[in-house]
N, C-alpha and C positions, 0 to 999 in steps of 0.2 A: 698295685692297689687292689685289694679284694673288695668286690661290691656284692652286697647281699640284699635281698628283698625280704622285709619282715612286715607284719601287720601288727596292729595294736594288741598287746598282751604277749607277743612273741619275744624270745630272748636269744641273744648271741653270747656264747661263752668265749672268753679270751684266756687261754691257758687254763689253769685249775682254779684261779682265785678271782677272776674278774668276769662280771656279767653285765651286759647292756640290754635293757628291756625297753621296747617301744611302749610308752605309757599312754600317749595320746597323739592324735593327728587332727588338728583343727585348722581348717582353711589353709593347708600347706605348711603350717608350723608344727614341727615334730617335737614332742617332749620325750626325753630319754631318761630312764632311771639307770644309774650306774652304781654297781656294788664292787668295791675294790678295797684291798687292804689299806689301812691308814698310811702306810709308808709309800704308797703309790700315788703321786700327785695326779689329779684330774682337773683340767682347766679348759674353759672355752678358748678358742684360738686367739681371740683378741686379748684376753687376760694373759695367756702364755707369752704372746709377743711383748706385752708391756713388761712382764717379769724379765724376759730376756734382755730387753733394752736397759732396764734398771741394773742388771748384772754387768753390763758392758760399760755403762757410764762411769767416768772417773770419780 
């Protein structure tokens, strides 16, 4: 796992098409802005897990 330190307003590039920007840091709660192509799914972990469970259910 790559661990990076960023402050509000700074961005991380993932490949050529995805950027993750730190939008706010309020009392330890981080807000991220994510720009990605529409064909790249972006989910919070708990939503991703729910989707995976639904895909496995009969």
